[in-house]
N, C-alpha and C positions, 0 to 999 in steps of 0.2 A: 560592428560588429557585422561581418558580410554578410548579405541575403543570398543564399544558396537555392538555388533553380531545380528542376526535375534534372536528373545529369551527374549532380555531385554525388559525393560517396559521404554515407556517415556509416557511424559505428555506435555500436554498442556495448559495455562493459558489464556481462554478466549474460550467461544466456538460456535460463529460466522461461515459464510460461507469458511474462512481462515482456522480455526481449524477443520472443517470438511475436507477440503481436506487433512490435514497434517494428519488425523487420516487414512482416507483412505490409504493412500500409507504406510502409517507405518502397517496399517494391512495388505495391500498389500505384503509389504515384511517381515512379519512374526514377527511383534514386539510387545507386548501387549502396551494395550494404555489406558489414563487415561485421562480425562475432568475436568476441575475445571470450573465452570459458575454459577450465582445465577441462570438464567434460566433453569428449566429442560427439556424445550423441545427446547432448543438452536439448531442448525441445529449439531455441532459436539458432542454436550450431544446424540443426538440420534441414534448414530451411537461407539460410543465410548465403552470399553466393563469395562470400571470403571467411569461413571460419578459422579461427586461430587460435589452437588447443596451447594453452598457458596458465600459468597460475597469476591472480590478478595484481600480484606484486614481481611479474617478472619484468623487468626492466626492458631486456630486449624486445620483446613480444607487443609491449607497451609503444617503444620505440617503432614499431613495424607497423602499429595500426594506428599511430597517432599519426608518421609521417603520410602514410594512405588516405585518412579520410580527414573530408571539412568541415566536418563536425564530430561531436563524439557525443553521449550521452549515456548514463548507467542504467541497470536494471533494477538494484536493491541497493539497501542504505550499507551494507556494511564491507564495500569497494576503499579497500586504503586510500586514506584523504590522500596520501603522497602520490599515489600512481595519479589521483585524478589529476595531482599538480603537475605531476610529470608531462600528462597529456595534454593539459592547459598550455603547455610553452610550446607544442606541436601543431594546433588544431583550436578549434574553436567549441569548447565545452558545455556542457550546463546539465547540471546546477555545479556550481562551484564546490573548491574543496570547504571554505570556509562553512558554507551553509551544512554538507554532508558532515562534517565535524560533529555540529552540533547536533544533527539530527542520530548520532552515534551514540550519542551519550546522553540517557536521561533525566541525567543533572543538567546539563547544558541546555539543554531542551527544556524543560521546566525555567529553569534562572529564566533564559531570552523570552521564552514565549510572555512571563511575568512583566517583565520590562516592557513591553509591546502592548501591554494592555490584557492580556486574556487570564482568564485565572483558573491557573494548573488545582489538581487534585491536590488538598493539603499534601504534605509531605515530606521528608528526612534523609538526610543522605546518612549512608552507615555505611563503615567498611569494617567493624568488628566487631566484638561483644561489647568492647566499651563504650559503644555509643547507643548503645540499645535504651540504658536508661534517660540519656539526655531526649533520644526519640520519643519514649512514652510519654513524658512532658507535654508532646505537642500532639500527639498522634494516639488516638484510643484505638483500643480492639475491639473487632477485628480489624484486621487492618491487612495489606499484600504486600508482601516484600519481593521485590524485581532485582534483579540483575539490571546494572548501571550502562551492558554494554551488550550485543548478539542475541537481546531477547526478542522472538517474535512467533506468533500464534501460540501464545500462553508458556512458550518455552522459559525458561528461568525463574517461573513465578511461582511465591508458595503464599497462601491465603493461611494466615496466623489468626487464631482466634483467642489464644493464651500468652501470658508472657513467656512460659516456658517451650511452648510451639515454636515462638518466636525467636527466642536463643537457639535453641535445637535448628531450625531452618540457616541464623546467621553462621552456629559453627559450622554447618554441614559443608558452607562456602567455602569456606576454609580464608576467609580474609577478602574474598571477590567485593570491589565495590558495587552498591548496592545503593536501592531507595524504598525507604517505607511509604505506603501511600494509605490516606484513610480512603476505608472501604465505603463505596457512596450506596446510599439505596437509590437504587435505580429505577425509572420509569421508562428510560429507553435511551438507546445507543442512535446517535447518526454521525453521517462522516460530511463533508465538502470537497471536494474534486475540481481543482481549480488549477489556471496554468498563468504565466505570468512572463513577459517577452522581454528579449535585451531593452526596448524602448520604455519599459515599465507598464506595457498596456497588460491588463487583466483580465479574464474571462474565467466564471463557473459554471457546472453544471449543478443540474438542480440537485438538493438535497435527499442523501437515500439516509433512510432507516435501517440501520442494522440490528441483527441478531448472532449473539456468538453463541456458540456451544462447545464447553472444552478447552475456553479460551481460542478456537477458531473459527471463522467469518462461516457463519451455516448461511443466512439469506442478509438480500440488501433490496430492501422494496423503493420507490419511488413510485407516485408521491408518497410522502416518506407520511404523511397523516399526521404530521406534528403542528402545534399551533404557528401560526404563519409568524408569531414574534421571536417563539423561540427560532425558526429558521432565518430569519433575518440577522438576528444576533451573530448566528453562527456563522453564515457568507460575510457578515460585519469584519467576524474577529478573525476570519480566516484571511479576508484582505490585507487587514494588519499586520497580519505575520509575514505574508507572500512579500508584503514589499517594506515591511521593516527588518525582513533577511535579507534583502534586497534578492531576491531569488530569482533564479528563471529556470523554467521548465514547468513539469504538470509538478505537483503536491499534493497530498491525501492529508487531511488533517481530518481527526476523531475528535469526538465531544462526549460527555456524558450529560443527560440529563436526569434532576435527581426527583423524588416524591414532590419536590416544592417548586419546580420549573425553574431552577434555577441549571446554569448550563458551565461546566467544569470542563476543559480543556484538556483530553487524553495524552495524547502524543500527534507526533506527524512523520511523515512516510515521502522522501524527497526523491519521488518518481510515479508513476501512473500507479492505482491504488487497485486492490482486489474488490473494492465496495464500490468501485467506478468502471464493472467490468462489464454492466448492463449498457453503458456509452456504446458497447459496441453493435448493437441492434436497435436501441430505442431511443439515441437521437441521432443527427444530422450528419454528426461529424463525432469522433469517437475520442477517449484520453488518449488514447496512443497516436492519430494524427493533430493530435494538439499538440502534444510532446515535440512531433516532429517539426512541426511550425515552428516552438517556439526556439529549439537548438538552430533552427537553418534561418531564422530570425525575418520568416515569413508573419503576416497579418495574423493573429490568431482571430477564430470565429464565434461568433456568440453561439453559443449549440442553443440548438430547439428539440426539446421534445416531442417525439411523434406518438407516444402513449403511455399508457401505463404498464411497468415492468415488476418483473421481482426477479434478481439474479438467485441461485440456486448453486451452492458449493457441492463439486462432486467430489467426495475423499475415497481413496482406495479402502475405506471400511463398504464401499457399495459393492464390491469383487468379491466379500468373503462368501455369501452364499451362492456364489456363480455368474457368469455375465452378466450385468443387468439387461433389461428390459428394454434393448435401445427402439426396439420396434412399436414396443408399446406407444413408449416416449414421444415417440417420433410421430406417431399416429395422431396427436392432440397437435390443432392450428393454435400457430402462435409460440408454437415452444422451437427455440433455437439452441442447439447444442453446440458446444466447444470442447473438443476434447485435445489435449497439449502435448499429446507425442512420447508421454512416458511409457515406458517398457514394463516398468516393476509396479503394480499395485502396493502400497501399502497401508496400514490403518493411520490417518490422520493425514498424508499427504494428499495434498491439492493434484487433481489428477484432470478436473475440468469444470466445468459450468454450464449449468443450464438457464438462458433468458427464456421468463416464459411473459408473454406481451396479452394486454387486452386494454381495452378502452377504461374500463373503470379501476381502483384500487383493490375492491375485494376481489372482482376476479383473477385479480391475478396473485393474489395471494391466495385462494381455490385452486388456481392452475398449477403454482409451485408445490403444491399437495402431493395432486395427483401426480405430477414429477417426481417426489421424491419417492412415491409407492415405488412408480418404474424403475428405478434405480435400485430400492432397496436401502433407502439411505433413511429410514421413518426413526425420528431422534428416538 
């Protein structure tokens, strides 16, 4: 793979906030930028030098951006793998279509993770009502039924406490491929965001402790506050996963920690991760700069944490009572506001985030609660 220096053209497929930050980092470092997205007003499209309005499977548009760019990456995992293959025939692309295919299907993802030594939450595949009895021989209730594909932020998930609830959920999905996961008694959730280059070099960011509300990430806090042994196991397993997949680019790996201290693999995201947004302010290299370095075959940096941080997501719900108190929020020292340029606040829609920074972990947690009150997002 060619090392691409400032002045080269880089592209991202997907125009959401993750693409926006990739473009910002690329422009800061002197690269020409292209974005392909069906929405002309998407966050990344607003700032790209060359926005291409087209569907993700538009062969002509893919040909255009593939010929124009020296390197291309993706912004979210539901880009058709066939589109990535077409781009890879024209440009330097990371991650690969094979890696994205695995991340797109929970069944493939869990199977491959187990082959590489990680421990997925106990699960069974369900394609229809005929599979329920077999699944319940292995999985006890309560359990979570998840669609095998296209699920994110709690979408396509049903918590089932009884067999009747499970059968109803399976029937409601009308033959959609699913997985049934054992519900874990959680002590914590954590994630490892890491990057791997074409040369096999791997670097990781500090482990974040995450809190989800209604299936959507609410906060990510660093230092995590987890036992050092749990952190080291999570990092070790994330390294095994990224190397075993021969993955290139930034990867987010989520884990559950149960009340017995066991570490369970939940899922991976073949892109920068919401729980890594703290890196925009609290580390000397962001996850988006690392993504750019990986796809351009540049040396990866070893990220350094500059201090404690709590990332708080800002959802569209914060606008329900009127405009959030931005003045009050920005009056607090160590608070960095990031808004994504989305024009329509909707309940559950990620509109931005706030990074609250302080030297100590307990101080950043308190700062995040102050920020929460300012934006009217109390749980």
